[in-house]
N, C-alpha and C positions, 0 to 999 in steps of 0.2 A: 554876780557874786557866787562864787563857789561855796560849798558847805559839806563837810563830812557828817553833818548831823542830820537825822531823820526829822521830819516835819513834827513827830511827837516829841523828839528830844528838845527842838527849838521851842516848842510850846511849854514844856516843862520848865526850861531854863527861864523863859520869860515871866512864867507865873512865879516861880520861885523868887527872881529878881523883885517883882512888883509886890509880892506878898511880904517878903522877908527883908529886902535891902533897897527899898524906895529912897530912903535917906543917902544911902551910899551912892546910888545912881545918881541923884542930884548933885552929889559933891564931884562926882566924875564929870558930868555935864559942865558944872560951874568951873572946874579947874583945868579940864582938858579939852573941852569943845568950845571954849572961849564964849561962854554964855554965863558970866557972872551974875547977870540979872534974873537967870531963870528960877521959877519958884516951885515947879513940879517937873519930873522926868519920870516917864514910864518906859521901861524897856520894851520895845517894839520889833527888834530883829537881832538875831545872832547868826553868824556865819564864820568861816574859817579865817578871815581877815579882820573881823571887828564886830563891835556891839552898836546896835542903833537905839537911840531914846527919842521918844516924842515928848516935847518940852511944851509946857504951859498950854497944853490941850491942841497943839496943832503942829508947830514946826518940827521937822526931823532933823536930828543931828546924828553924826557917826564918829566914833572913836574907834581907831584901829588898835589891834592887839599888840603891834610891833614885831609880830611873828605870825607865821602861818599855823593854825592850830590844825591838829589831824585827829584829835580824840575828844570826846565830850569831857572827859575828866580834866582836860587842860584848862577849861572854861574857868573853873573856880580859881586856879591859880592866876589866870590872866585879869580876871576882875579884881582880886586882891591887889594885885601889881598896880593896876590903874588907879585903884582908889587910893592907894599909898601916895602914887605919884601925885595924884589931884590934891590930897591933903597938903603934900609938901608945897605944891605951887600956891595953894591958898593960905599957906601959914598956919594951918590948924592941925592938932595932934589927931593922929589916926587912932582908932579904937584900939585899946591894948598897949597904946604907947604914950600914956598919960604921965 
């Protein structure tokens, strides 16, 4: 898997997702990784093609961005897009869309 991100950037993205957006990650896993039964999701990898999560302490699942990212700044937009798409599939309102 290719990545335009430095190892430090990947670690920072993972830390931010796990510290501040664990619930959003779980929604992405449940809605887009076809794991509706998942109860936890930790971001375990990020590259140009997608984001990887470790769910329920072991299994790894991957969700593609739908495009190839070339800059770190694109990650936020891509995660928001995945989150909103997952909410739509799960039939739940996205934050800020209540």
